C-alpha positions, 0 to 999 in steps of 0.5 A, spaced: 147 082 413 147 085 405 151 091 408 156 086 412 158 083 404 158 090 401 162 093 406 167 087 406 167 086 399 168 094 399 174 094 403 178 088 401 176 091 394 180 098 395 186 093 395 185 091 388 182 099 385 189 101 389 193 095 384 189 097 379 192 104 380 198 102 380 199 099 373 197 106 370 202 110 375 207 106 375 212 111 378 208 115 384 213 119 388 214 117 395 211 124 398 204 122 394 205 114 397 206 117 404 201 123 403 195 118 402 198 112 406 198 119 413 192 121 411 190 113 412 193 113 418 189 119 421 182 115 418 183 109 422 186 112 429 180 116 429 176 109 427 181 105 432 178 109 438 172 112 437 169 106 433 171 101 437 175 102 443 170 107 446 164 102 445 169 097 448 169 101 455 161 103 455 159 095 453 164 092 458 160 090 464 164 088 469 171 091 469 169 094 463 175 098 462 181 092 464 178 089 459 179 093 454 186 094 457 186 087 456 182 087 448 187 093 446 195 090 447 192 081 445 190 085 439 198 089 439 201 082 441 198 077 435 202 083 430 207 083 434 208 075 433 206 077 426 211 080 424 216 076 427 215 071 423 214 076 416 218 081 414 215 088 417 212 093 411 217 099 411 223 093 411 221 090 404 220 097 400 222 097 393 229 098 395 231 093 398 227 088 393 232 092 388 239 092 391 238 085 390 240 084 383 238 075 383 231 075 379 229 069 384 232 072 390 226 078 388 221 074 387 223 070 394 222 077 397 217 079 393 211 073 395 214 074 403 212 082 402 206 080 400 205 075 405 206 080 410 201 085 407 196 078 407 196 076 414 196 084 416 190 084 412 187 079 416 186 082 423 183 088 418 179 085 416 176 082 423 177 089 426 171 091 420 166 086 421 166 087 428 164 094 428 158 091 425 157 088 433 154 096 435 149 096 431 152 103 429 151 102 422 155 109 421 161 108 425 161 101 423 162 104 415 167 110 419 172 103 421 172 100 414 172 107 411 179 108 414 181 101 412 180 102 405 182 108 405 189 106 407 188 099 402 188 103 396 197 106 398 198 098 399 195 096 393 198 101 389 207 099 393 205 091 391 205 093 384 211 096 382 216 090 384 213 085 382 213 087 375 220 090 375 222 082 378 219 080 371 212 078 373 206 078 367 201 082 369 195 077 371 200 073 376 201 080 378 194 082 380 192 076 382 197 076 387 194 084 389 187 081 389 190 075 394 191 078 399 184 083 398 181 077 398 183 074 406 180 082 408 174 080 406 175 073 409 176 077 415 171 081 416 166 076 416 169 071 421 170 078 426 162 080 424 159 072 425 164 072 431 161 077 435 154 075 433 155 068 435 156 072 442 155 078 443 159 077 451 165 077 447 163 084 443 168 088 449 174 084 448 173 083 440 171 091 439 178 092 443 182 086 440 181 089 433 182 097 435 189 094 438 191 092 432 189 097 428 193 102 433 200 097 433 199 097 424 199 106 425 204 106 430 208 099 426 208 100 419 204 106 416 207 112 422 215 109 420 213 108 413 210 116 412 217 118 416 223 115 412 222 118 405 223 126 409 216 128 408 215 127 416 212 134 417 207 134 411 206 127 413 203 128 420 199 134 418 196 129 413 195 125 420 191 130 423 187 131 416 184 124 417 184 124 424 179 130 424 176 128 418 172 121 421 172 126 427 167 130 425 163 123 420 163 121 427 159 127 431 155 128 425 152 121 422 155 116 430 
């Protein structure tokens, strides 16, 4: 339980760390941000496939592949519904916010942006918690590490628009911290859900994997390929994937 608590704090705290970096480096280039996010996407992709989806198939008893497929699509479908309720991450960039000069309108759009991140953080936190259901601590850390890496640039992205809209640094940090707290809550939801019933584990693992794959495909890759650095972003994604593959091979 202590390991799960520390992992939850690490995953949620990564967003806060990103926010603090955003305070220090207010003008981080799109190129650098895209490279970091692409690396995180590769880490998450490997964690989703080898840490969640493959164990789901192996742990299933009846029709394991079909239970896994159902879980993957269920996770993706949930996030698709969420995306219809709140704006996409790549549709609420700082440039989009700045195109609306009204201060109140700016703040409204920024808060929608933060809400979108917070809602996406809940299933990501659940994915981190569900990973411990396999009793493979190395794989669980791989999953949580991939999510934490993705949260750092996410936290960085939140800061600049809020400060530009005139929010105080204290309020900005509190709002950024809120998105991290949501992820901590999600981690415990995932952990306790599979602890209560091991029968749910194959579906829960696949569900969490589906949410991660959806975030990678729908949010992270479009964002990293929208500023002219597609080739570098692709190589960084592959580097992140291969690094986690090595870690999974030697520690799994």
